[in-house]
C-alpha positions as CSV (number, residue, x, y, z in Angstrom):
1,X,-18.5,-27.6,-102.3
2,X,-18.9,-24.0,-103.3
3,X,-16.3,-21.6,-101.7
4,X,-17.7,-18.2,-100.9
5,X,-15.4,-15.3,-100.1
6,X,-16.7,-13.9,-96.8
7,X,-18.8,-15.3,-93.9
8,X,-20.0,-13.2,-91.0
9,X,-21.0,-15.1,-87.9
10,X,-23.6,-13.2,-85.8
11,X,-26.2,-10.5,-86.8
12,X,-25.8,-8.2,-83.8
13,X,-24.4,-4.7,-84.1
14,X,-21.0,-5.9,-85.2
15,X,-22.4,-8.4,-87.7
16,X,-24.7,-5.8,-89.3
17,X,-21.8,-3.4,-89.6
18,X,-19.5,-6.0,-91.0
19,X,-22.1,-7.0,-93.6
20,X,-22.8,-3.4,-94.6
21,X,-19.2,-2.4,-95.1
22,X,-18.0,-5.5,-96.9
23,X,-21.0,-5.3,-99.3
24,X,-19.9,-1.7,-100.0
25,X,-16.6,-3.1,-101.1
26,X,-18.2,-5.4,-103.6
27,X,-18.3,-8.7,-101.6
28,X,-21.3,-10.9,-101.3
29,X,-21.2,-12.1,-97.7
30,X,-23.3,-14.8,-95.9
31,X,-24.4,-13.8,-92.4
32,X,-25.2,-16.7,-90.1
33,X,-27.4,-15.9,-87.1
34,X,-28.7,-18.4,-84.6
35,X,-31.8,-16.3,-83.7
36,X,-34.8,-15.4,-85.9
37,X,-33.8,-11.8,-86.4
38,X,-31.0,-9.2,-86.2
39,X,-30.0,-7.3,-83.0
40,X,-27.9,-9.8,-81.0
41,X,-28.3,-9.2,-77.3
42,X,-31.0,-6.6,-78.0
43,X,-33.1,-9.3,-79.8
44,X,-33.1,-11.6,-76.8
45,X,-36.2,-10.0,-75.3
46,X,-34.1,-8.3,-72.6
47,X,-35.2,-7.3,-69.2
48,X,-38.2,-5.1,-69.5
49,X,-36.7,-2.2,-67.6
50,X,-33.4,-2.2,-69.5
51,X,-32.6,1.0,-71.3
52,X,-29.6,2.0,-73.3
53,X,-26.7,3.0,-71.0
54,X,-25.3,5.5,-73.4
55,X,-26.9,8.7,-74.4
56,X,-28.2,8.0,-77.9
57,X,-25.9,10.6,-79.5
58,X,-23.0,8.4,-78.5
59,X,-24.7,5.2,-79.7
60,X,-25.5,6.0,-83.3
61,X,-24.5,4.9,-86.8
62,X,-22.5,7.5,-88.5
63,X,-24.7,7.4,-91.6
64,X,-28.1,6.5,-90.1
65,X,-29.3,8.8,-87.3
66,X,-31.9,8.0,-84.7
67,X,-35.4,8.7,-85.9
68,X,-36.9,12.0,-84.6
69,X,-39.7,9.9,-83.0
70,X,-37.1,8.7,-80.4
71,X,-37.0,11.6,-78.0
72,X,-35.6,9.7,-75.0
73,X,-32.1,10.6,-73.9
74,X,-31.6,6.8,-73.1
75,X,-33.8,4.8,-75.5
76,X,-35.6,1.7,-74.3
77,X,-34.4,-1.8,-75.4
78,X,-37.3,-2.0,-77.8
79,X,-36.4,1.3,-79.4
80,X,-32.8,0.1,-79.8
81,X,-33.9,-3.1,-81.4
82,X,-36.2,-1.2,-83.8
83,X,-33.3,1.1,-84.7
84,X,-31.1,-1.8,-85.5
85,X,-33.8,-3.5,-87.6
86,X,-34.4,-0.2,-89.5
87,X,-30.6,0.0,-90.2
88,X,-30.6,-3.5,-91.7
89,X,-33.7,-2.6,-93.8
90,X,-32.4,0.8,-94.9
91,X,-29.1,-0.7,-96.2
92,X,-30.8,-3.8,-97.6
93,X,-28.8,-6.3,-95.5
94,X,-31.6,-8.9,-95.0
95,X,-30.8,-10.7,-98.3
96,X,-27.4,-11.7,-96.9
97,X,-28.9,-13.1,-93.7
98,X,-29.4,-16.8,-92.8
99,X,-31.5,-16.8,-89.6
100,X,-32.0,-19.8,-87.4
101,X,-28.5,-20.8,-88.5
102,X,-26.2,-21.7,-85.5
103,X,-22.5,-22.1,-86.3
104,X,-21.4,-25.3,-84.6
105,X,-17.7,-25.2,-85.6
106,X,-15.0,-23.5,-87.6
107,X,-12.1,-25.5,-89.0
108,X,-9.2,-24.3,-91.1
109,X,-8.8,-27.0,-93.9
110,X,-6.7,-27.8,-96.9
111,X,-4.1,-25.3,-95.8
112,X,-0.6,-25.1,-94.4
113,X,0.6,-27.3,-91.6
114,X,0.8,-25.8,-88.1
115,X,4.6,-26.0,-88.3
116,X,4.6,-24.0,-91.6
117,X,2.2,-21.4,-90.1
118,X,4.5,-21.0,-87.1
119,X,7.3,-20.1,-89.5
120,X,5.4,-17.3,-91.2
121,X,6.9,-13.8,-91.2
122,X,3.7,-12.2,-92.5
123,X,0.1,-12.8,-91.4
124,X,-1.4,-15.6,-93.5
125,X,2.0,-16.0,-95.2
126,X,1.5,-13.0,-97.4
127,X,0.0,-10.3,-95.2
128,X,-2.9,-10.1,-97.6
129,X,-6.5,-11.3,-97.0
130,X,-7.2,-13.9,-99.7
131,X,-3.9,-15.5,-100.5
132,X,-3.5,-18.3,-98.0
133,X,-4.0,-21.9,-99.3
134,X,-6.5,-22.9,-96.7
135,X,-10.2,-22.3,-96.4
136,X,-12.5,-22.1,-93.4
137,X,-15.0,-24.9,-93.2
138,X,-18.1,-23.9,-91.3
139,X,-20.7,-26.4,-89.9
140,X,-24.1,-24.7,-89.5
141,X,-27.1,-26.2,-87.7
142,X,-30.7,-25.2,-88.6
143,X,-32.1,-24.4,-85.1
144,X,-35.6,-25.5,-86.2
145,X,-34.9,-28.8,-87.8
146,X,-31.5,-29.6,-86.1
147,X,-30.1,-30.6,-89.6
148,X,-26.5,-29.4,-90.4
149,X,-24.9,-28.1,-93.5
150,X,-21.3,-27.5,-94.3
151,X,-19.9,-24.4,-96.1
152,X,-16.4,-23.2,-97.1
153,X,-15.3,-19.6,-97.0
154,X,-12.0,-17.7,-97.7
155,X,-12.5,-15.3,-94.9
156,X,-14.5,-15.4,-91.6
157,X,-15.6,-12.4,-89.5
158,X,-16.6,-13.5,-86.0
159,X,-19.2,-11.2,-84.5
160,X,-20.5,-13.4,-81.6
161,X,-19.9,-11.0,-78.8
162,X,-19.1,-11.8,-75.2
163,X,-22.4,-11.2,-73.4
164,X,-24.5,-14.1,-74.6
165,X,-24.3,-17.8,-75.1
166,X,-22.5,-19.6,-72.2
167,X,-23.8,-18.4,-68.8
168,X,-21.3,-18.1,-66.0
169,X,-22.7,-20.0,-63.0
170,X,-20.6,-20.5,-59.9
171,X,-19.7,-24.1,-58.9
172,X,-20.5,-25.4,-55.5
173,X,-19.3,-28.3,-53.3
174,X,-21.6,-31.4,-53.2
175,X,-24.8,-30.9,-51.3
176,X,-24.3,-27.1,-51.2
177,X,-25.5,-26.2,-54.7
178,X,-28.9,-25.6,-56.3
179,X,-29.8,-29.3,-56.1
180,X,-30.6,-29.0,-52.4
181,X,-32.8,-25.9,-52.8
182,X,-36.6,-26.3,-52.9
183,X,-37.1,-23.1,-55.0
184,X,-36.3,-22.2,-58.5
185,X,-32.7,-21.3,-59.8
186,X,-32.0,-19.6,-63.1
187,X,-29.5,-17.4,-64.9
188,X,-30.4,-13.9,-66.0
189,X,-30.2,-15.2,-69.6
190,X,-33.2,-17.4,-68.9
191,X,-35.0,-14.5,-67.2
192,X,-34.4,-12.0,-70.0
193,X,-35.6,-14.6,-72.6
194,X,-39.1,-14.6,-71.0
195,X,-41.6,-12.2,-72.5
196,X,-42.6,-9.3,-70.2
197,X,-45.9,-11.0,-69.1
198,X,-44.2,-14.3,-68.1
199,X,-41.3,-12.5,-66.3
200,X,-43.8,-10.4,-64.3
201,X,-45.8,-13.5,-63.4
202,X,-42.6,-15.4,-62.3
203,X,-41.5,-12.8,-59.7
204,X,-44.9,-11.5,-58.5
205,X,-45.3,-12.0,-54.8
206,X,-42.1,-14.0,-54.7
207,X,-39.0,-13.6,-52.5
208,X,-36.3,-13.2,-55.2
209,X,-32.5,-13.3,-54.6
210,X,-30.3,-11.8,-57.3
211,X,-26.6,-12.8,-57.4
212,X,-24.3,-10.2,-59.0
213,X,-23.4,-6.6,-59.1
214,X,-23.4,-5.5,-62.8
215,X,-26.0,-4.1,-65.0
216,X,-28.3,-7.1,-65.4
217,X,-28.2,-7.6,-61.6
218,X,-29.4,-4.1,-60.7
219,X,-32.0,-4.1,-63.5
220,X,-33.5,-7.3,-62.3
221,X,-33.4,-6.2,-58.6
222,X,-35.1,-2.9,-59.5
223,X,-37.8,-4.8,-61.6
224,X,-38.5,-7.1,-58.7
225,X,-38.7,-4.2,-56.2
226,X,-41.1,-2.4,-58.5
227,X,-43.3,-5.4,-58.7
228,X,-43.3,-6.5,-55.1
229,X,-42.3,-3.6,-52.9
230,X,-41.2,-4.0,-49.3
231,X,-43.6,-6.9,-48.7
232,X,-41.5,-9.2,-50.8
233,X,-38.1,-7.5,-50.9
234,X,-35.5,-8.5,-53.5
235,X,-32.2,-9.6,-51.9
236,X,-29.1,-8.7,-53.9
237,X,-25.9,-10.5,-53.0
238,X,-22.7,-9.0,-54.4
239,X,-19.0,-10.1,-54.1
240,X,-17.7,-6.8,-55.5
241,X,-19.2,-3.4,-55.3
242,X,-18.8,-1.3,-58.4
243,X,-19.2,2.4,-59.1
244,X,-22.6,2.9,-60.5
245,X,-23.9,6.2,-61.8
246,X,-27.4,7.7,-61.1
247,X,-26.8,10.0,-64.1
248,X,-24.1,11.2,-66.4
249,X,-23.4,14.2,-64.2
250,X,-20.7,14.4,-61.5
251,X,-21.0,17.6,-59.4
252,X,-22.8,19.0,-62.5
253,X,-20.1,18.0,-65.0
254,X,-20.9,15.3,-67.6
255,X,-18.5,12.5,-67.0
256,X,-17.5,12.2,-70.7
257,X,-15.9,15.6,-70.4
258,X,-13.6,14.3,-67.6
259,X,-12.7,10.9,-69.1
260,X,-13.3,10.8,-72.9
261,X,-11.5,13.7,-74.5
262,X,-8.1,14.1,-76.1
263,X,-7.0,16.1,-73.1
264,X,-8.1,13.4,-70.6
265,X,-6.1,10.9,-72.6
266,X,-2.9,13.0,-72.0
267,X,-3.2,11.9,-68.4
268,X,-3.1,8.2,-69.3
269,X,-0.2,5.9,-70.2
270,X,-1.3,4.8,-73.7
271,X,-0.2,1.7,-75.7
272,X,2.6,2.7,-78.0
273,X,3.0,6.2,-76.5
274,X,6.1,8.3,-77.3
275,X,8.8,9.1,-74.7
276,X,7.4,12.6,-74.3
277,X,3.9,11.3,-73.9
278,X,5.1,8.9,-71.2
279,X,6.9,11.6,-69.3
280,X,3.8,13.9,-69.5
281,X,1.4,11.2,-68.3
282,X,3.8,10.5,-65.4
283,X,4.0,14.2,-64.4
284,X,0.3,14.8,-64.5
285,X,-0.7,11.6,-62.7
286,X,-1.8,13.7,-59.6
287,X,-4.4,15.3,-61.8
288,X,-5.6,11.9,-63.0
289,X,-5.9,10.8,-59.4
290,X,-7.8,14.0,-58.5
291,X,-10.3,13.5,-61.3
292,X,-11.0,10.0,-60.1
293,X,-11.5,11.2,-56.5
294,X,-13.7,14.0,-57.8
295,X,-16.1,11.4,-59.3
296,X,-15.9,9.2,-56.2
297,X,-16.7,12.1,-53.9
298,X,-19.9,12.9,-55.8
299,X,-21.1,9.3,-55.7
300,X,-20.3,9.0,-52.0
301,X,-22.3,12.2,-51.4
302,X,-25.2,11.4,-53.7
303,X,-25.7,7.7,-52.8
304,X,-25.8,6.0,-49.4
305,X,-22.9,3.7,-50.3
306,X,-21.3,3.7,-46.9
307,X,-24.6,3.0,-45.1
308,X,-25.1,-0.1,-47.1
309,X,-21.4,-1.2,-47.3
310,X,-21.4,-0.6,-51.1
311,X,-18.3,1.6,-51.3
312,X,-16.0,0.0,-53.9
313,X,-12.4,-0.8,-52.8
314,X,-11.0,0.2,-56.2
315,X,-10.9,3.5,-57.9
316,X,-13.5,5.1,-60.2
317,X,-10.9,5.2,-62.9
318,X,-10.4,1.4,-62.8
319,X,-14.1,0.8,-63.4
320,X,-14.0,3.4,-66.2
321,X,-10.9,1.8,-67.7
322,X,-12.4,-1.7,-67.6
323,X,-15.8,-0.7,-69.1
324,X,-17.6,-1.5,-65.8
325,X,-19.1,1.9,-65.2
326,X,-22.8,1.4,-65.5
327,X,-26.0,3.4,-65.0
328,X,-28.3,2.7,-62.1
329,X,-32.0,2.1,-62.8
330,X,-34.2,5.0,-61.8
331,X,-34.7,5.4,-58.1
332,X,-32.6,2.4,-57.3
333,X,-31.3,3.6,-53.9
334,X,-34.8,5.0,-53.0
335,X,-36.0,1.3,-53.3
336,X,-33.1,0.3,-51.1
337,X,-34.1,2.9,-48.5
338,X,-37.7,1.8,-48.7
339,X,-36.7,-1.8,-48.0
340,X,-37.8,-3.3,-51.3
341,X,-34.2,-4.0,-52.2
342,X,-31.8,-5.5,-49.6
343,X,-28.1,-5.3,-50.3
344,X,-25.6,-7.8,-49.0
345,X,-21.9,-8.2,-49.6
346,X,-20.5,-11.8,-49.4
347,X,-17.5,-13.6,-51.0
348,X,-19.1,-17.0,-50.5
349,X,-22.5,-18.5,-50.0
350,X,-24.2,-21.9,-50.3
351,X,-27.6,-23.3,-50.9
352,X,-29.9,-25.0,-48.3
353,X,-33.4,-26.3,-48.5
354,X,-35.0,-22.9,-47.5
355,X,-32.7,-20.7,-49.5
356,X,-29.1,-19.5,-49.1
357,X,-26.5,-19.5,-46.3
358,X,-24.1,-16.6,-46.4
359,X,-20.6,-16.9,-44.9
360,X,-20.6,-15.5,-41.4
361,X,-24.4,-15.8,-40.9
362,X,-26.0,-18.7,-39.0
363,X,-29.6,-18.2,-40.2
364,X,-30.5,-19.1,-43.8
365,X,-31.9,-16.4,-46.0
366,X,-35.3,-17.8,-47.1
367,X,-36.1,-17.2,-50.7
368,X,-38.3,-18.6,-53.5
369,X,-36.2,-17.8,-56.6
370,X,-32.4,-17.3,-57.1
371,X,-31.3,-15.5,-60.3
372,X,-27.6,-15.6,-61.2
373,X,-26.8,-12.3,-62.9
374,X,-23.2,-13.4,-63.0
375,X,-22.3,-12.8,-66.6
376,X,-21.1,-15.1,-69.4
377,X,-18.1,-17.2,-70.2
378,X,-17.1,-15.1,-73.2
379,X,-13.6,-16.6,-73.5
380,X,-15.0,-20.2,-73.5
381,X,-17.6,-19.2,-76.1
382,X,-15.0,-17.8,-78.4
383,X,-12.8,-20.8,-77.8
384,X,-15.5,-23.4,-78.4
385,X,-16.4,-22.3,-81.9
386,X,-13.0,-23.6,-83.2
387,X,-12.6,-27.3,-84.0
388,X,-8.8,-27.3,-83.8
389,X,-7.5,-27.5,-80.2
390,X,-4.5,-25.5,-81.3
391,X,-6.6,-22.7,-82.6
392,X,-8.8,-22.9,-79.5
393,X,-5.7,-22.2,-77.3
394,X,-4.4,-19.6,-79.7
395,X,-7.5,-17.5,-80.0
396,X,-8.0,-16.8,-76.2
397,X,-4.4,-17.0,-75.1
398,X,-3.3,-17.8,-71.6
399,X,-5.5,-16.5,-68.7
400,X,-2.6,-14.2,-67.6
401,X,-2.8,-12.2,-70.9
402,X,-5.4,-10.3,-72.9
403,X,-7.1,-12.0,-75.8
404,X,-4.2,-11.6,-78.3
405,X,-5.8,-9.6,-81.1
406,X,-4.0,-7.0,-83.2
407,X,-6.0,-3.8,-83.3
408,X,-8.4,-5.8,-81.1
409,X,-9.5,-7.7,-84.2
410,X,-6.8,-9.9,-85.9
411,X,-5.0,-12.8,-84.3
412,X,-1.4,-12.7,-85.7
413,X,-1.2,-16.5,-85.9
414,X,-4.7,-17.3,-87.2
415,X,-5.1,-16.6,-91.0
416,X,-8.2,-15.3,-92.8
417,X,-10.1,-14.5,-89.7
418,X,-11.2,-11.3,-87.8
419,X,-13.0,-10.9,-84.5
420,X,-15.2,-7.8,-84.1
421,X,-17.0,-6.8,-81.0
422,X,-15.1,-8.9,-78.5
423,X,-12.9,-6.2,-77.0
424,X,-15.0,-3.6,-75.1
425,X,-15.3,0.1,-75.6
426,X,-17.1,3.3,-74.5
427,X,-19.7,2.8,-77.2
428,X,-19.6,-0.6,-78.8
429,X,-21.6,0.6,-81.8
430,X,-19.3,3.5,-82.7
431,X,-16.1,1.4,-82.1
432,X,-17.5,-1.6,-84.1
433,X,-18.4,0.7,-87.0
434,X,-14.8,2.1,-87.3
435,X,-13.4,-1.4,-86.9
436,X,-15.7,-2.8,-89.7
437,X,-14.6,0.1,-91.9
438,X,-11.0,-0.7,-91.2
439,X,-11.5,-4.4,-91.9
440,X,-13.4,-3.7,-95.2
441,X,-10.6,-1.4,-96.3
442,X,-8.1,-4.2,-95.6
443,X,-10.1,-6.8,-97.4
444,X,-10.3,-4.6,-100.5
445,X,-6.5,-4.1,-100.5
446,X,-6.2,-0.5,-99.3
447,X,-3.5,-1.4,-96.8
448,X,-1.4,-4.3,-95.5
449,X,-0.5,-5.6,-92.0
450,X,2.9,-5.2,-90.5
451,X,5.0,-8.3,-89.9
452,X,3.7,-10.8,-87.3
453,X,6.3,-9.9,-84.7
454,X,5.3,-6.2,-85.0
455,X,1.6,-7.2,-84.6
456,X,2.5,-9.2,-81.5
457,X,4.5,-6.4,-80.0
458,X,1.5,-4.1,-80.4
459,X,-0.7,-6.7,-78.6
460,X,1.8,-6.7,-75.7
461,X,1.6,-2.9,-75.5
462,X,-2.2,-3.1,-75.1
463,X,-1.8,-5.9,-72.5
464,X,0.5,-3.7,-70.5
465,X,-2.0,-0.8,-70.6
466,X,-5.0,-3.1,-69.7
467,X,-3.2,-4.6,-66.7
468,X,-2.1,-1.1,-65.5
469,X,-5.6,0.5,-65.5
470,X,-8.2,-2.3,-65.5
471,X,-6.9,-4.5,-62.7
472,X,-8.3,-8.0,-62.6
473,X,-10.7,-7.1,-65.5
474,X,-7.8,-6.7,-68.0
475,X,-9.1,-9.5,-70.1
476,X,-11.9,-7.3,-71.4
477,X,-9.4,-5.3,-73.4
478,X,-11.5,-2.2,-72.8
479,X,-10.4,1.0,-74.6
480,X,-12.9,3.4,-73.0
481,X,-10.3,5.8,-71.5
482,X,-8.1,5.8,-74.7
483,X,-10.8,5.3,-77.3
484,X,-9.7,8.4,-79.3
485,X,-6.1,7.2,-79.3
486,X,-7.4,3.8,-80.5
487,X,-9.5,5.2,-83.2
488,X,-6.6,7.4,-84.3
489,X,-4.6,4.2,-84.9
490,X,-7.3,2.8,-87.2
491,X,-7.6,6.1,-89.0
492,X,-3.8,6.2,-89.6
493,X,-3.9,2.7,-91.0
494,X,-6.7,3.8,-93.4
495,X,-4.8,7.0,-94.2
496,X,-7.6,9.1,-92.9
497,X,-7.2,12.3,-90.8
498,X,-7.3,11.8,-87.1
499,X,-8.2,15.3,-86.0
500,X,-11.8,15.4,-86.9
501,X,-13.3,18.3,-84.9
502,X,-13.6,22.0,-85.9
503,X,-11.4,24.2,-83.7
504,X,-8.6,23.5,-81.3
505,X,-10.7,23.7,-78.1
506,X,-13.3,21.3,-79.4
507,X,-10.5,18.9,-80.6
508,X,-8.9,18.7,-77.1
509,X,-11.7,19.3,-74.7
510,X,-14.9,17.8,-76.1
511,X,-15.7,14.1,-76.3
512,X,-15.6,12.4,-79.7
513,X,-19.1,11.2,-81.0
514,X,-20.0,8.9,-83.8
515,X,-20.9,12.1,-85.9
516,X,-17.2,13.0,-85.8
517,X,-16.4,9.9,-87.9
518,X,-19.2,10.5,-90.5
519,X,-17.9,9.9,-94.0
520,X,-14.7,8.4,-92.6
521,X,-14.0,6.1,-95.6
522,X,-15.4,8.5,-98.2
523,X,-13.1,11.5,-97.7
């Protein structure tokens, strides 16, 4: 069996970037993608009304700008997909791709025993990328013929993301779940996989109930309301209300100016901060609280949150720190006021023949279709790809900790493997690009990792940060409110300058954009 140096699993944003940067370093990777094309979640048809949540200037490759033909501030999902396809075409990445190739399992073979690996002082025994004894054996299924083929690689880059694959659907007691319901039940994954015409036909003149409160939930609800109006209102059931933005402006101030600058990061306790930085963040904590309340006051004024019992119980800063701040579809609350969207809060509900029964209500909510917009089991998906039960447990860690990845990419106890695109950020494209540059530099021998115990200490610092600011969503390992700090760490590892803006005021008080990192590995 031929052993190839590098495998990339997934051809979404992270997979494209990983491929591009390891090719630049002289490697000849193989990219396995289960779908028929590049783009990841953007290639899965996506809900018709979905647009990019980031302004396009923050969601851009450093060396491949958006085409001038895209004039929208928030490009549509089709424009995003075309942009990603153009990137792959421009950098000639398609020859490395194996489409319709679903990775069934990863297994570390012919290597050291688990006992020997536990005794290592350095990652992979040597701290270097290609010097472990073992190889990664990958079983790949052809999604068209169902036949399987086995490959071996010296290094694997996992780019499978966390928002696809295994749908997260709540469990119900016997005789209270979807099996007793006369209508149709589906997950947002199935809905978004429909083409636009079939999706429109499915919901037309139907009473639709959407379960969930995040981006896919509000997009589907808005789409149903647009199609059916108040005659067939869309019911939206949420357990938790989140802070959702009608635009990027808060009392006329773009929110990135308040949360995503070097100055704003002075107000946050950062992973690995110095004693002076810790003291400063403690002293200015009232300002941090005031900025969060400033944002909340605008949203309470702008949107009828109190009227519809949609005021979140947690702070705006917590949603920002856990990457749960999302943009509302256009005129969302106007549709609520018109009666074409009905909002309800409930911790529990069950199914009945006619529809749903919400806790505290005696009458069933009659409905035709129930769509679970309840996210994905990202941890389980990441875990399932490993054949070894020991590696399955190691990769995700216990539920009380963050996923234990050094620099949000490398598990200190799993050799020859990197995970890109699992930990969340302000702009996944920009963060993934810097991560892939960092990884490519490491693979080409430009720097080495510290000792395993130092890597694990660093992971614990990030866990402490995540639990402090992200609350129950700490598992997402979101770096949104410290993304400049995080990128600085990667730049230091690569021996690149961290201060990348022109002028002191710009450096401290303007958000960092992808353009600030242009030429990062070429200077």
